[in-house]
C-alpha positions as CSV (number, residue, x, y, z in Angstrom):
1,M,-45.4,-91.5,-0.7
2,E,-44.4,-94.0,2.0
3,F,-41.5,-96.1,0.9
4,D,-40.3,-99.0,2.9
5,V,-37.6,-101.0,1.1
6,D,-35.4,-103.8,2.4
7,L,-32.1,-103.4,0.5
8,T,-29.4,-106.0,0.1
9,P,-26.0,-105.0,1.5
10,D,-24.7,-104.3,-2.1
11,Q,-27.8,-102.1,-2.9
12,W,-27.3,-100.2,0.4
13,E,-23.6,-99.6,-0.2
14,T,-24.2,-98.5,-3.8
15,L,-27.0,-96.1,-2.8
16,K,-24.8,-94.6,-0.1
17,A,-21.9,-94.2,-2.6
18,L,-24.2,-92.3,-5.0
19,R,-24.5,-89.5,-2.3
20,K,-21.0,-88.4,-3.1
21,P,-20.1,-86.0,-6.0
22,V,-19.5,-87.8,-9.3
23,A,-15.8,-87.2,-9.1
24,Q,-15.6,-89.1,-5.8
25,Q,-17.8,-92.0,-6.7
26,R,-16.3,-95.5,-7.2
27,P,-17.6,-97.5,-10.2
28,A,-20.8,-99.2,-9.2
29,M,-21.8,-102.8,-10.0
30,G,-24.1,-102.4,-13.1
31,Y,-26.7,-105.0,-12.0
32,V,-27.0,-103.3,-8.6
33,V,-27.6,-99.9,-10.1
34,E,-30.2,-101.4,-12.5
35,Q,-32.0,-102.9,-9.4
36,L,-32.0,-99.4,-7.7
37,V,-33.3,-97.8,-10.9
38,L,-36.1,-100.3,-11.1
39,L,-37.0,-99.4,-7.5
40,G,-37.0,-95.7,-8.3
41,L,-34.1,-94.9,-6.0
42,V,-31.6,-94.1,-8.7
43,A,-32.0,-92.4,-12.1
44,T,-29.6,-92.2,-15.0
45,T,-29.2,-88.7,-16.4
46,N,-26.8,-87.9,-19.2
47,G,-25.1,-91.3,-18.6
48,M,-24.6,-90.5,-14.9
49,H,-26.2,-92.3,-12.0
50,V,-27.9,-89.9,-9.5
51,I,-29.9,-90.6,-6.4
52,T,-33.5,-89.7,-6.6
53,P,-35.6,-88.0,-3.9
54,A,-37.1,-91.4,-3.0
55,G,-33.5,-92.8,-2.7
56,R,-32.6,-90.0,-0.3
57,K,-35.7,-90.8,1.8
58,V,-34.7,-94.4,1.9
59,L,-31.2,-93.5,3.1
60,I,-32.5,-91.2,5.8
61,R,-35.0,-93.7,7.0
62,G,-32.4,-96.5,6.8
63,S,-29.9,-94.4,8.8
64,S,-32.4,-94.1,11.7
65,R,-33.0,-97.8,11.6
66,L,-29.3,-98.4,11.9
67,L,-29.1,-96.1,14.9
68,D,-31.9,-98.1,16.5
69,L,-30.1,-101.3,15.9
70,A,-26.9,-99.9,17.4
71,A,-28.7,-98.7,20.6
């Protein structure tokens, strides 16, 4: 599945924060998490927010874009 998403800065930061183990995560803004859930980038499991495989792909693809911008 090809997935090209333009995330807002808040969405991007929240998605990056969800990579960390639950104990290290800061509380996320509820509406931003809801947006990421609707995009299929985050799922809620047992009351916890977890990044989905699609979310990981967006992070990886976004990371390479950021490197291109820095170059």
